[in-house]
C-alpha positions, 0 to 999 in steps of 0.5 A: 526491535524491527527487522524491517523499516518500511517507508511508505504504505502504498502498494509495494510497502504494504505487500512487502510488509505483509509478506515479511510478516507472514515469513516471521519478520517484524516490520514497522511501516511509516508514511507521511500521510495519515492513511494507507494505500499511497496514491491509490487511496480512495474516499467515499462521498455519497457512496461513491469511491473517489480517487483522491490522488487521481485515477491509476492504472495497474500494468503488468507484462505477466500473462498469469495476472 
Protein backbone atom coordinates (compact mmCIF):
# COMPACT_ATOMS: atom_id res chain seq x y z
CA UNK A 1 0.00 0.00 0.00
CA UNK A 2 1.28 3.47 -0.90
CA UNK A 3 0.40 6.92 0.37
CA UNK A 4 1.20 8.57 -2.96
CA UNK A 5 1.30 7.51 -6.59
CA UNK A 6 3.70 9.83 -8.41
CA UNK A 7 3.35 9.83 -12.18
CA UNK A 8 6.57 11.06 -13.74
CA UNK A 9 10.15 10.82 -12.47
CA UNK A 10 11.28 14.28 -13.57
CA UNK A 11 12.32 17.12 -11.27
CA UNK A 12 8.98 17.55 -9.50
CA UNK A 13 8.05 13.89 -9.21
CA UNK A 14 11.47 12.83 -7.95
CA UNK A 15 11.80 15.64 -5.41
CA UNK A 16 8.21 15.23 -4.21
CA UNK A 17 8.69 11.48 -3.69
CA UNK A 18 11.96 12.04 -1.82
CA UNK A 19 10.47 14.69 0.48
CA UNK A 20 7.38 12.60 1.22
CA UNK A 21 9.52 9.53 1.88
CA UNK A 22 11.69 11.58 4.26
CA UNK A 23 8.45 12.57 6.05
CA UNK A 24 7.53 8.90 6.50
CA UNK A 25 5.16 8.35 3.56
CA UNK A 26 5.39 5.49 1.08
CA UNK A 27 5.55 6.52 -2.58
CA UNK A 28 5.32 4.63 -5.83
CA UNK A 29 6.94 6.51 -8.72
CA UNK A 30 6.11 5.47 -12.28
CA UNK A 31 7.29 6.88 -15.58
CA UNK A 32 6.67 5.89 -19.17
CA UNK A 33 10.38 6.21 -19.92
CA UNK A 34 12.96 3.66 -18.83
CA UNK A 35 14.97 6.22 -16.87
CA UNK A 36 14.60 8.89 -14.19
CA UNK A 37 15.14 12.68 -14.60
CA UNK A 38 12.42 13.36 -17.16
CA UNK A 39 13.48 15.81 -19.87
CA UNK A 40 16.71 16.60 -17.97
CA UNK A 41 18.07 13.10 -18.59
CA UNK A 42 21.57 12.93 -20.02
CA UNK A 43 23.50 10.14 -21.68
CA UNK A 44 27.27 9.81 -21.71
CA UNK A 45 28.95 9.39 -25.08
CA UNK A 46 32.73 9.40 -25.26
CA UNK A 47 32.90 10.89 -21.75
CA UNK A 48 30.58 13.79 -22.60
CA UNK A 49 27.11 14.31 -21.06
CA UNK A 50 24.57 14.81 -23.84
CA UNK A 51 21.04 16.07 -23.17
CA UNK A 52 18.82 13.46 -24.80
CA UNK A 53 15.81 15.79 -25.02
CA UNK A 54 17.66 19.05 -25.72
CA UNK A 55 19.17 21.63 -23.37
CA UNK A 56 17.10 22.91 -20.44
CA UNK A 57 17.46 25.99 -18.28
CA UNK A 58 16.18 26.20 -14.71
CA UNK A 59 14.36 29.49 -14.03
CA UNK A 60 13.42 30.92 -10.63
CA UNK A 61 12.50 34.27 -9.13
CA UNK A 62 14.01 33.27 -5.79
CA UNK A 63 16.96 35.46 -4.81
CA UNK A 64 18.04 32.82 -2.28
CA UNK A 65 18.50 30.20 -5.01
